[in-house]
Residue frames relative to the residue before (quaternion, step in Angstrom):
aa qw qx qy qz dx dy dz
M 1.0000 0.0000 0.0000 0.0000 0.00 0.00 0.00
T 0.4641 -0.6769 0.5020 0.2728 3.54 -0.97 0.93
R 0.2670 -0.7892 0.5378 0.1295 3.56 -0.79 1.04
A 0.8072 -0.0050 0.0450 0.5886 3.58 1.09 -0.66
V 0.2942 -0.7110 0.6090 0.1924 3.53 -1.39 0.18
F 0.1741 -0.7601 0.6175 0.1029 3.57 -1.00 0.86
A 0.1367 -0.8209 0.5539 0.0264 3.57 -0.39 1.28
I 0.0271 0.8074 -0.5782 0.1142 3.55 -0.52 1.29
P 0.3984 -0.7364 0.4857 0.2513 3.63 -0.85 0.84
G 0.8548 0.1348 -0.0980 0.4914 3.56 -1.01 0.81
D 0.7882 -0.2793 0.2455 0.4904 3.53 -1.20 -0.70
K 0.3206 -0.7799 0.5091 0.1729 3.58 -0.48 1.19
N 0.6735 0.5167 -0.2940 0.4393 3.60 1.20 -0.34
R 0.3055 0.7431 -0.5327 0.2659 3.59 1.14 0.51
R 0.4439 -0.7278 0.4745 0.2194 3.55 -1.09 0.86
T 0.4346 0.6159 -0.5438 0.3688 3.55 0.48 1.25
G 0.7037 -0.5122 0.2826 0.4032 3.56 -1.17 0.60
G 0.6916 0.4977 -0.2911 0.4351 3.57 0.82 -0.98
F 0.6921 0.4591 -0.2840 0.4791 3.58 0.93 -0.86
I 0.6082 0.5305 -0.3597 0.4683 3.60 1.02 -0.69
Y 0.6233 0.5438 -0.3244 0.4589 3.58 0.98 -0.90
E 0.7393 0.4392 -0.2557 0.4417 3.59 0.65 -1.08
A 0.6577 0.5033 -0.3235 0.4577 3.59 0.90 -0.84
T 0.6688 0.4920 -0.3097 0.4634 3.58 0.99 -0.78
V 0.6355 0.5134 -0.3333 0.4706 3.60 0.96 -0.80
L 0.6253 0.5364 -0.3359 0.4566 3.60 0.97 -0.83
R 0.6737 0.4932 -0.2970 0.4633 3.57 0.88 -0.93
V 0.7252 0.4459 -0.2660 0.4523 3.59 0.77 -0.99
L 0.5488 0.5811 -0.4059 0.4431 3.62 1.08 -0.49
N 0.6854 0.4644 -0.2878 0.4814 3.57 0.90 -0.87
E 0.6336 0.5386 -0.3360 0.4423 3.59 1.03 -0.68
I 0.7340 0.4021 -0.2420 0.4910 3.61 1.04 -0.69
G 0.6482 -0.5776 0.3018 0.3939 3.58 1.25 0.29
C 0.5551 0.5431 -0.4206 0.4691 3.58 1.23 0.23
T 0.2092 -0.8396 0.4891 0.1104 3.55 0.32 1.31
T 0.0349 0.8135 -0.5705 0.1075 3.53 -0.51 1.27
A 0.2959 -0.7699 0.5441 0.1539 3.55 -0.70 1.10
H 0.3690 -0.6966 0.5681 0.2363 3.55 -1.20 0.61
L 0.0811 -0.7703 0.6318 0.0296 3.56 -0.87 1.02
Q 0.2080 -0.7937 0.5625 0.1015 3.57 -0.47 1.22
L 0.1795 -0.7852 0.5893 0.0626 3.54 -0.77 1.13
P 0.6777 -0.4667 0.3500 0.4478 3.62 -1.20 0.27
D 0.4449 -0.7483 0.4439 0.2123 3.55 -1.03 0.84
S 0.4933 0.6896 -0.4243 0.3180 3.63 1.20 0.19
F 0.4924 0.6509 -0.4414 0.3728 3.60 1.24 -0.13
P 0.5660 -0.0956 -0.8152 -0.0767 1.62 -2.18 1.28
D 0.6403 0.4690 -0.3430 0.5024 3.61 1.21 0.40
P 0.0249 0.8642 -0.5023 0.0145 3.59 0.66 1.08
T 0.4712 -0.5985 0.5560 0.3326 3.50 -1.27 0.46
A 0.6565 -0.4926 0.3770 0.4291 3.57 -1.25 0.29
A 0.6490 0.5165 -0.3237 0.4553 3.58 1.00 -0.81
D 0.6640 0.4971 -0.3096 0.4650 3.60 0.97 -0.80
M 0.6146 0.5275 -0.3547 0.4671 3.59 1.06 -0.66
D 0.6561 0.5032 -0.3117 0.4682 3.58 0.92 -0.89
Q 0.6571 0.5076 -0.3163 0.4589 3.60 0.91 -0.90
T 0.6467 0.5302 -0.3176 0.4470 3.57 0.95 -0.87
L 0.6801 0.4827 -0.2946 0.4665 3.56 0.84 -0.94
N 0.6445 0.5113 -0.3295 0.4632 3.60 0.99 -0.73
L 0.6414 0.5113 -0.3273 0.4691 3.59 1.01 -0.77
L 0.6754 0.4816 -0.2968 0.4731 3.59 0.96 -0.80
R 0.6363 0.5257 -0.3318 0.4568 3.61 1.03 -0.70
A 0.6474 0.5379 -0.3166 0.4373 3.58 1.17 -0.55
V 0.5406 0.6099 -0.4132 0.4062 3.60 1.20 -0.21
P 0.4906 -0.6802 0.4501 0.3066 3.63 -0.77 0.94
P 0.5872 -0.6313 0.3821 0.3327 3.60 -1.05 0.70
D 0.6652 0.4887 -0.3169 0.4672 3.61 1.22 -0.24
Q 0.6614 0.4602 -0.3057 0.5073 3.59 1.29 0.20
P 0.3121 -0.7637 0.5306 0.1944 3.62 -0.26 1.18
V 0.2758 -0.7429 0.5907 0.1521 3.54 -1.15 0.75
I 0.2085 -0.7228 0.6463 0.1281 3.56 -0.81 1.06
L 0.1061 -0.8400 0.5322 -0.0015 3.57 -0.40 1.26
D 0.4751 -0.6961 0.4768 0.2498 3.54 -0.69 1.20
G 0.5720 -0.6599 0.3886 0.2938 3.55 -1.03 0.89
L 0.5754 0.5744 -0.3915 0.4309 3.61 1.11 -0.50
V 0.6766 0.4389 -0.2679 0.5271 3.55 1.17 -0.65
F 0.6744 0.5354 -0.3157 0.3985 3.56 0.75 -1.04
G 0.7087 0.4792 -0.2858 0.4318 3.60 0.83 -0.88
A 0.7493 0.3870 -0.2034 0.4975 3.58 1.20 -0.52
I 0.5108 0.6803 -0.4141 0.3238 3.59 1.25 -0.22
D 0.5582 -0.5821 0.4694 0.3596 3.56 -1.21 0.53
P 0.3915 -0.7523 0.4678 0.2490 3.64 -0.42 1.12
R 0.6338 0.5248 -0.3463 0.4505 3.60 1.02 -0.69
G 0.6441 0.4958 -0.3174 0.4884 3.56 1.08 -0.69
L 0.6221 0.5465 -0.3402 0.4456 3.57 1.01 -0.77
A 0.6289 0.5556 -0.3300 0.4324 3.58 1.07 -0.72
T 0.6693 0.4932 -0.3056 0.4642 3.61 1.20 -0.38
V 0.5014 0.6352 -0.4374 0.3922 3.61 1.27 -0.01
R 0.3928 -0.7569 0.4747 0.2180 3.59 -0.71 1.08
A 0.6568 0.5088 -0.3175 0.4571 3.58 1.01 -0.75
P 0.5074 -0.6209 0.4845 0.3498 3.60 -1.06 0.63
V 0.2896 -0.7798 0.5401 0.1278 3.55 -0.93 0.97
I 0.1380 -0.7439 0.6507 0.0645 3.54 -0.98 1.01
A 0.2459 -0.7905 0.5450 0.1327 3.59 -0.41 1.19
M 0.1667 -0.7602 0.6219 0.0868 3.58 -0.91 0.99
I 0.0294 0.8415 -0.5326 0.0861 3.58 -0.04 1.32
H 0.2094 -0.7794 0.5827 0.0958 3.56 -0.57 1.20
H 0.7797 -0.0893 0.1436 0.6029 3.55 0.95 -0.99
P 0.4497 -0.7017 0.4653 0.2983 3.64 -0.56 1.04
L 0.5307 -0.6860 0.3978 0.2992 3.56 -0.78 1.05
G 0.6753 0.5265 -0.3038 0.4176 3.59 0.95 -0.82
L 0.6627 0.4916 -0.3036 0.4764 3.58 1.26 -0.22
E 0.4086 0.7059 -0.4796 0.3236 3.58 1.25 0.20
N 0.4775 -0.6702 0.4884 0.2904 3.58 -0.99 0.82
G 0.7816 0.3816 -0.2612 0.4186 3.53 -1.22 0.55
L 0.5106 0.6434 -0.4305 0.3742 3.62 1.23 0.04
A 0.5153 -0.5781 0.5211 0.3589 3.55 -1.20 0.51
A 0.6304 -0.5864 0.3517 0.3675 3.57 -1.06 0.77
D 0.6774 0.4869 -0.3098 0.4561 3.60 0.90 -0.83
R 0.6393 0.5146 -0.3307 0.4660 3.58 1.05 -0.71
A 0.6427 0.5163 -0.3203 0.4667 3.59 0.96 -0.85
A 0.6599 0.5085 -0.3126 0.4564 3.60 0.92 -0.89
F 0.6335 0.5271 -0.3317 0.4590 3.58 1.00 -0.82
L 0.6898 0.4833 -0.2933 0.4522 3.59 0.83 -0.96
M 0.6071 0.5420 -0.3545 0.4605 3.59 1.04 -0.68
R 0.6814 0.4708 -0.2903 0.4793 3.60 0.86 -0.94
N 0.6729 0.5224 -0.3030 0.4272 3.56 0.91 -0.95
E 0.6826 0.4792 -0.3023 0.4616 3.59 0.90 -0.88
A 0.6121 0.5353 -0.3495 0.4654 3.59 1.06 -0.70
A 0.6621 0.4910 -0.3068 0.4758 3.60 0.99 -0.82
A 0.6494 0.5187 -0.3238 0.4520 3.60 0.96 -0.83
L 0.6161 0.5763 -0.3485 0.4084 3.59 1.02 -0.76
R 0.6004 0.5702 -0.3644 0.4261 3.60 1.12 -0.52
H 0.7171 0.4181 -0.2440 0.5014 3.60 1.24 -0.38
A 0.5398 0.6088 -0.4099 0.4121 3.60 1.25 0.20
A 0.4232 -0.6946 0.5216 0.2578 3.55 -0.89 0.94
R 0.7779 -0.0496 0.0551 0.6240 3.56 1.05 -0.84
V 0.2310 -0.7435 0.6111 0.1429 3.54 -1.29 0.36
I 0.1248 -0.7667 0.6254 0.0745 3.58 -0.99 0.87
V 0.0345 -0.7920 0.6091 -0.0222 3.57 -0.93 0.97
P 0.5176 -0.6786 0.4218 0.3062 3.61 -1.13 0.48
S 0.8136 0.1578 -0.0527 0.5572 3.60 1.19 -0.33
A 0.6185 -0.5312 0.4315 0.3862 3.53 -1.31 0.35
E 0.5894 0.5811 -0.3617 0.4291 3.58 1.13 -0.61
T 0.6696 0.4777 -0.3052 0.4799 3.60 0.90 -0.87
A 0.6133 0.5338 -0.3450 0.4689 3.60 1.04 -0.73
R 0.6503 0.5233 -0.3165 0.4507 3.58 0.92 -0.88
I 0.6567 0.5127 -0.3074 0.4598 3.59 0.93 -0.92
L 0.6666 0.5057 -0.3151 0.4478 3.61 0.89 -0.88
C 0.6689 0.4849 -0.3020 0.4757 3.59 1.02 -0.72
S 0.7485 0.4389 -0.2334 0.4388 3.57 0.80 -1.01
Q 0.8026 0.2995 -0.1445 0.4953 3.61 1.01 -0.75
F 0.7730 0.3342 -0.1812 0.5080 3.59 1.18 -0.39
G 0.4987 -0.7012 0.4023 0.3126 3.58 1.23 0.07
A 0.3583 0.7389 -0.5018 0.2718 3.59 1.16 0.42
S 0.4388 -0.6776 0.5257 0.2682 3.57 -1.18 0.61
A 0.4908 -0.6919 0.4468 0.2841 3.56 -0.73 1.08
D 0.6708 0.5217 -0.3178 0.4206 3.60 0.99 -0.70
R 0.6657 0.4610 -0.3128 0.4964 3.60 1.27 -0.05
I 0.6255 0.5365 -0.3289 0.4612 3.58 1.30 0.01
T 0.0903 -0.7693 0.6313 0.0383 3.56 -1.02 0.90
I 0.2982 -0.7481 0.5691 0.1659 3.55 -0.95 0.93
A 0.0072 0.7854 -0.6167 0.0524 3.56 -0.77 1.11
P 0.2076 -0.8003 0.5489 0.1230 3.61 0.06 1.23
P 0.5659 -0.5962 0.4301 0.3731 3.60 -1.08 0.58
G 0.3749 -0.6956 0.5626 0.2431 3.52 -1.21 0.55
F 0.2149 -0.7792 0.5782 0.1113 3.55 -1.26 0.27
D 0.3056 -0.6952 0.6194 0.1990 3.52 -1.17 0.77
R 0.4473 -0.7015 0.4800 0.2783 3.57 -0.78 0.98
P 0.3299 -0.7846 0.4937 0.1782 3.60 -0.66 1.10
A 0.5439 -0.5522 0.5023 0.3832 3.52 -1.37 0.08
V 0.1192 -0.8205 0.5585 0.0266 3.56 -0.20 1.31
D 0.1468 0.7704 -0.5982 0.1649 3.54 -0.62 1.21
P 0.1785 -0.8447 0.4910 0.1163 3.59 0.42 1.20
Q 0.0477 0.7560 -0.6488 0.0725 3.53 -0.92 1.05
P 0.1180 -0.8556 0.4967 0.0854 3.60 0.60 1.11
A 0.4080 -0.7211 0.5127 0.2253 3.54 -0.86 1.03
D 0.1756 -0.7451 0.6326 0.1171 3.54 -1.30 0.45
P 0.4236 -0.2599 -0.8335 0.2414 1.57 -1.18 2.24
P 0.7106 -0.4682 0.2981 0.4325 3.61 -1.24 0.35
L 0.3371 -0.7381 0.5570 0.1772 3.53 -1.04 0.89
I 0.1705 -0.7359 0.6496 0.0862 3.54 -0.91 1.04
L 0.1044 -0.8295 0.5487 0.0031 3.58 -0.51 1.21
S 0.0141 0.7607 -0.6489 0.0045 3.54 -1.09 0.83
V 0.0898 -0.7947 0.5999 0.0193 3.57 -0.97 0.89
G 0.4597 0.6599 -0.5009 0.3200 3.57 -0.73 1.04
L 0.6534 -0.5079 0.3952 0.3987 3.54 -1.19 0.56
L 0.4173 -0.6448 0.5636 0.3040 3.55 -1.18 0.56
A 0.3162 0.7203 -0.5218 0.3301 3.50 0.34 1.41
P 0.6529 -0.5502 0.3300 0.4027 3.62 -1.03 0.63
R 0.6546 0.5481 -0.3331 0.4003 3.61 0.91 -0.85
K 0.6554 0.5484 -0.3202 0.4089 3.60 1.06 -0.64
G 0.3925 -0.7885 0.4262 0.2063 3.61 1.25 -0.09
H 0.2635 0.7822 -0.5326 0.1876 3.60 1.05 0.55
D 0.5711 0.5772 -0.3847 0.4390 3.60 1.16 -0.46
V 0.6328 0.5110 -0.3200 0.4858 3.57 1.09 -0.73
L 0.6327 0.5326 -0.3290 0.4557 3.57 0.98 -0.83
L 0.6531 0.5141 -0.3264 0.4500 3.60 0.89 -0.86
N 0.6500 0.4992 -0.3199 0.4754 3.59 0.95 -0.80
A 0.6400 0.5162 -0.3259 0.4666 3.58 1.04 -0.75
L 0.6454 0.5196 -0.3227 0.4575 3.59 0.96 -0.82
A 0.6125 0.5354 -0.3494 0.4649 3.58 1.06 -0.68
G 0.6645 0.5230 -0.2954 0.4446 3.56 1.14 -0.65
I 0.7341 0.3184 -0.2283 0.5547 3.61 1.25 -0.15
A 0.2358 0.8182 -0.4954 0.1716 3.56 1.18 0.57
D 0.6004 0.5776 -0.3601 0.4198 3.58 1.21 -0.36
L 0.6478 0.5068 -0.3150 0.4736 3.59 1.25 -0.32
P 0.4903 -0.6279 0.4972 0.3436 3.60 -1.20 0.39
W 0.3195 0.7114 -0.5795 0.2367 3.59 -0.84 1.00
R 0.0810 -0.7206 0.6692 0.1622 3.50 -1.43 0.03
A 0.2385 -0.7923 0.5517 0.1049 3.57 -1.14 0.55
E 0.1348 -0.7464 0.6465 0.0823 3.53 -1.22 0.70
I 0.1106 -0.7593 0.6392 0.0523 3.55 -0.92 0.99
V 0.1239 -0.8227 0.5548 0.0076 3.55 -0.39 1.31
G 0.5367 0.6080 -0.4678 0.3515 3.58 -0.87 0.94
R 0.4580 -0.6801 0.4979 0.2824 3.54 -1.04 0.76
A 0.5947 -0.5627 0.4379 0.3715 3.55 -1.30 0.33
H 0.3625 -0.7066 0.5669 0.2189 3.56 -0.85 0.99
D 0.7524 -0.0946 0.0508 0.6499 3.55 1.13 -0.76
Q 0.5863 -0.6415 0.3683 0.3303 3.55 -1.00 0.85
A 0.6067 0.5730 -0.3640 0.4136 3.59 1.05 -0.68
T 0.6579 0.4931 -0.3063 0.4798 3.58 0.97 -0.85
A 0.6499 0.5166 -0.3187 0.4572 3.58 0.92 -0.87
D 0.6686 0.5000 -0.3073 0.4567 3.59 0.87 -0.94
A 0.6356 0.5256 -0.3328 0.4571 3.60 1.01 -0.75
L 0.6486 0.5069 -0.3193 0.4695 3.60 1.03 -0.75
Y 0.6382 0.5163 -0.3335 0.4636 3.59 0.96 -0.82
A 0.6660 0.5005 -0.2999 0.4648 3.57 0.95 -0.90
Q 0.6309 0.5344 -0.3307 0.4550 3.58 1.03 -0.79
A 0.6470 0.5172 -0.3232 0.4576 3.59 0.94 -0.86
R 0.6466 0.5041 -0.3201 0.4747 3.60 1.01 -0.79
A 0.6711 0.5127 -0.3048 0.4404 3.58 0.89 -0.95
L 0.7043 0.4413 -0.2540 0.4946 3.58 1.09 -0.72
R 0.3929 -0.7484 0.4479 0.2914 3.58 1.35 0.03
L 0.3304 0.7591 -0.4860 0.2799 3.53 1.01 0.93
E 0.5475 0.5772 -0.4186 0.4380 3.59 1.23 -0.11
P 0.6469 -0.2126 -0.7302 -0.0554 1.64 -1.97 1.53
R 0.3559 0.7674 -0.4813 0.2297 3.62 1.18 0.34
V 0.7284 0.3334 -0.2039 0.5628 3.60 1.20 -0.54
R 0.0599 -0.7969 0.6010 0.0120 3.58 -0.81 1.01
F 0.2637 -0.7148 0.6272 0.1617 3.54 -0.98 0.93
A 0.2238 -0.8474 0.4738 0.0857 3.55 -0.19 1.33
G 0.4022 -0.6943 0.4973 0.3300 3.59 1.20 -0.37
E 0.6874 -0.4193 0.3521 0.4771 3.54 -1.24 -0.42
V 0.0834 -0.8013 0.5918 0.0282 3.59 -0.86 0.95
G 0.5620 -0.6148 0.4437 0.3305 3.54 -1.22 0.45
P 0.7240 -0.4572 0.2965 0.4229 3.58 -1.27 0.28
K 0.6599 0.5164 -0.3260 0.4378 3.62 0.90 -0.86
A 0.6727 0.4866 -0.2940 0.4736 3.59 0.90 -0.92
L 0.6481 0.5141 -0.3260 0.4575 3.58 1.01 -0.77
R 0.6132 0.5388 -0.3480 0.4611 3.60 1.01 -0.74
S 0.6447 0.5224 -0.3222 0.4557 3.57 0.97 -0.84
L 0.6619 0.5038 -0.3111 0.4597 3.58 0.96 -0.83
Y 0.6263 0.5213 -0.3406 0.4691 3.59 0.99 -0.77
N 0.6881 0.4837 -0.2874 0.4582 3.59 0.95 -0.85
E 0.6739 0.4834 -0.2900 0.4776 3.59 1.17 -0.54
A 0.6074 0.6226 -0.3465 0.3511 3.58 1.13 -0.62
S 0.3239 -0.7163 0.5843 0.2015 3.52 -1.32 0.48
V 0.7899 0.0216 -0.0006 0.6129 3.58 1.18 -0.52
F 0.2604 -0.7487 0.5896 0.1550 3.56 -1.12 0.71
T 0.0812 -0.8115 0.5785 0.0117 3.56 -0.94 0.92
L 0.0875 0.7455 -0.6603 0.0242 3.53 -1.24 0.58
A 0.1689 -0.8217 0.5411 0.0597 3.57 -0.26 1.30
T 0.1124 0.8733 -0.4663 0.0854 3.53 1.09 0.82
R 0.3908 -0.6976 0.5504 0.2402 3.52 -1.23 0.58
Y 0.7845 -0.0980 0.0415 0.6109 3.59 1.27 -0.24
E 0.0136 0.7674 -0.6410 -0.0045 3.56 -1.14 0.72
G 0.3818 -0.7032 0.5510 0.2368 3.54 -1.05 0.82
Y 0.7612 0.0000 -0.0571 0.6460 3.56 1.36 -0.24
G 0.1987 -0.7942 0.5458 0.1783 3.58 0.47 -1.22
M 0.0683 -0.8550 0.5134 0.0268 3.57 0.63 1.15
V 0.6379 0.5477 -0.3484 0.4144 3.59 0.96 -0.78
L 0.5818 0.5741 -0.3784 0.4344 3.59 1.14 -0.52
S 0.6761 0.4712 -0.2867 0.4885 3.57 0.93 -0.90
E 0.6136 0.5441 -0.3518 0.4512 3.58 1.02 -0.75
A 0.6568 0.5069 -0.3102 0.4642 3.59 0.92 -0.88
M 0.6530 0.5239 -0.3159 0.4464 3.57 1.00 -0.81
M 0.6045 0.5542 -0.3621 0.4431 3.59 1.10 -0.57
Y 0.6727 0.4476 -0.2864 0.5149 3.57 1.24 -0.43
G 0.5121 -0.6785 0.3990 0.3439 3.57 1.27 0.21
L 0.4039 0.7235 -0.4700 0.3043 3.57 1.11 0.66
P 0.4278 -0.6366 0.5616 0.3104 3.59 -1.03 0.67
V 0.2704 -0.7850 0.5467 0.1084 3.56 -1.05 0.82
V 0.0671 -0.7257 0.6801 0.0794 3.51 -1.20 0.71
S 0.1872 0.7708 -0.5843 0.1718 3.56 -0.63 1.13
C 0.5867 -0.6030 0.4375 0.3176 3.55 -1.29 -0.32
A 0.4576 -0.6814 0.5082 0.2608 3.54 -1.10 0.80
T 0.4282 0.6761 -0.4698 0.3725 3.54 0.34 1.32
G 0.8314 0.1613 -0.1207 0.5178 3.57 -1.12 0.63
A 0.7992 -0.2747 0.2262 0.4844 3.55 -0.98 -0.93
V 0.3876 0.7582 -0.4685 0.2352 3.61 1.23 -0.06
P 0.6624 0.4999 -0.3473 0.4368 3.67 0.79 -0.82
D 0.6578 0.4922 -0.3148 0.4753 3.61 1.03 -0.73
T 0.6658 0.5117 -0.3039 0.4501 3.57 1.02 -0.77
V 0.7702 0.3792 -0.1857 0.4780 3.58 0.82 -1.02
G 0.1619 -0.8054 0.5496 0.1517 3.58 0.98 -0.80
D 0.7811 -0.3101 0.2432 0.4842 3.58 -0.93 -0.92
A 0.4980 0.6851 -0.4067 0.3424 3.59 1.26 0.25
G 0.7795 0.2356 -0.1561 0.5591 3.58 1.21 0.25
I 0.4510 -0.6180 0.5526 0.3305 3.50 -1.38 -0.11
L 0.1022 -0.8006 0.5903 0.0131 3.56 -0.68 1.16
V 0.1028 -0.7931 0.6003 0.0127 3.54 -0.89 1.03
P 0.6477 -0.5047 0.3621 0.4412 3.63 -1.16 0.22
P 0.5581 -0.5860 0.4522 0.3751 3.61 -1.09 0.58
D 0.8363 0.2207 -0.1779 0.4692 3.56 -1.23 0.63
D 0.5686 0.5620 -0.4014 0.4469 3.60 1.17 0.46
A 0.1838 -0.8323 0.5165 0.0816 3.56 0.19 1.34
E 0.6277 0.5465 -0.3464 0.4327 3.59 1.02 -0.72
A 0.6684 0.4787 -0.2993 0.4842 3.59 0.94 -0.87
F 0.6201 0.5392 -0.3389 0.4581 3.57 1.06 -0.74
A 0.6546 0.5067 -0.3068 0.4697 3.58 0.97 -0.86
T 0.6330 0.5340 -0.3309 0.4524 3.58 1.00 -0.80
A 0.6533 0.5097 -0.3099 0.4662 3.58 0.98 -0.85
L 0.6483 0.5066 -0.3180 0.4710 3.59 0.95 -0.84
R 0.6464 0.5224 -0.3216 0.4537 3.57 0.92 -0.89
H 0.6313 0.5521 -0.3291 0.4339 3.57 0.98 -0.87
I 0.7001 0.4588 -0.2739 0.4736 3.59 0.87 -0.96
L 0.7003 0.4899 -0.2828 0.4354 3.59 0.89 -0.89
T 0.7652 0.3692 -0.1972 0.4892 3.60 1.12 -0.54
D 0.7179 0.3798 -0.2418 0.5309 3.60 1.26 -0.12
P 0.2697 -0.8064 0.5010 0.1612 3.62 0.00 1.23
H 0.6209 0.5461 -0.3534 0.4374 3.60 1.02 -0.71
E 0.6747 0.4819 -0.2966 0.4739 3.59 0.89 -0.90
K 0.6237 0.5373 -0.3408 0.4541 3.57 1.01 -0.78
R 0.6731 0.4840 -0.2974 0.4735 3.61 0.90 -0.89
R 0.6359 0.5411 -0.3331 0.4380 3.58 0.98 -0.84
L 0.6973 0.4546 -0.2730 0.4822 3.58 0.86 -0.94
A 0.6160 0.5433 -0.3480 0.4519 3.59 1.05 -0.69
D 0.6495 0.5068 -0.3119 0.4733 3.58 0.98 -0.83
L 0.6502 0.5073 -0.3151 0.4697 3.59 0.97 -0.81
S 0.6134 0.5458 -0.3410 0.4578 3.59 1.03 -0.76
A 0.6875 0.4864 -0.2924 0.4530 3.55 0.79 -1.01
R 0.6739 0.4897 -0.3076 0.4599 3.59 0.92 -0.85
R 0.6722 0.4940 -0.3122 0.4547 3.59 0.89 -0.86
S 0.6707 0.5096 -0.3126 0.4391 3.59 0.94 -0.82
A 0.5601 0.6173 -0.3903 0.3910 3.61 1.17 -0.44
T 0.6851 0.4790 -0.2775 0.4735 3.60 1.21 -0.43
L 0.4419 0.7142 -0.4558 0.2945 3.60 1.23 -0.06
P 0.5201 -0.6418 0.4586 0.3275 3.61 -1.07 0.67
R 0.4298 -0.6316 0.5693 0.3036 3.52 -1.37 0.26
W 0.6566 -0.5177 0.3662 0.4083 3.56 -1.27 0.32
R 0.5821 0.5654 -0.3855 0.4392 3.60 1.08 -0.52
D 0.6097 0.5474 -0.3477 0.4557 3.60 1.05 -0.74
T 0.6658 0.5004 -0.2967 0.4672 3.56 0.94 -0.93
A 0.6716 0.5018 -0.3006 0.4547 3.58 0.88 -0.94
E 0.6393 0.5243 -0.3382 0.4495 3.60 1.01 -0.69
I 0.5960 0.5296 -0.3651 0.4806 3.60 1.11 -0.55
F 0.6302 0.5171 -0.3235 0.4805 3.60 0.96 -0.87
S 0.6630 0.5225 -0.3158 0.4333 3.58 0.84 -0.95
A 0.6476 0.5132 -0.3182 0.4648 3.57 1.00 -0.81
V 0.6384 0.5086 -0.3289 0.4751 3.60 1.01 -0.77
I 0.6333 0.5254 -0.3291 0.4633 3.60 0.94 -0.85
S 0.6642 0.5003 -0.3036 0.4652 3.59 0.90 -0.92
G 0.6561 0.5167 -0.3176 0.4491 3.57 0.98 -0.81
V 0.6621 0.4904 -0.3099 0.4744 3.58 0.99 -0.77
K 0.6568 0.5072 -0.3113 0.4631 3.59 0.96 -0.85
G 0.7206 0.4525 -0.2533 0.4602 3.58 1.07 -0.69
A 0.5073 0.6756 -0.4160 0.3363 3.57 1.28 -0.22
């Protein structure tokens, strides 16, 4: 018997942190005996057409009232709250990052999403988030009740670690080509260490073409070609190779609700340079150098320190490896979901 439904927009196997998290939790829930069906929703969220909104609400209304629906945050934050109130099944909101806090939004769009997500939260039986930081934001800015929020950190499969450091040193960054990921800051920082030997790979598909084109133009203007390569989206095998070749991992992010790629890099024993924002300090701890967001000069200084000080590089690498040894497995994450599902079904 199906115990729950996991509703995800579009292709659940997209190679971004949120989709990897949800697709893996869905798979492992079924492996541990918490039978969970996949419900594919239209892929236009968080900017759905009227027809897609109607289709989504009809699909959710068709779920039996004894089967909780885990609803992806891209849908939950943009869904019509009045329509959500007509769904018979209890809704468990899976919120990685509130939509209205995304960088690069027009002010009116951000304000609408903030109001809409706060209204939708009133119709959620429970909320699952990946970090204490996201829970804090939902309580302080969206009026969510702390007693309805459960923290389920992402799990991790231990990779095959086989360091093959590239020469010159490889600076690796992984993240969507989106304003929030701060790749523009990284490029400015790389220009500030152009006197050092290095090459850089930025892995991630374009979130929108305008942002991607601006990054390509910035790299040309800073004369970083061909030292910087935009690799696009790569498969797991190619990404493992890049992690093993890298000397340092970077993410000049403006905000993270968790930052799975940071933990992934730490499992490869990589020192991290990132930003002291959102959940990053909790994720990285003392295994990296964290600087203020949007501070390219400080980011460049941190990179220079790691690339020119072998002792510091080894120290941070050791801290990364030790900290990553405590990361949860995906079964741990799925068991938290299962407990939430059981609690909602038993209410």
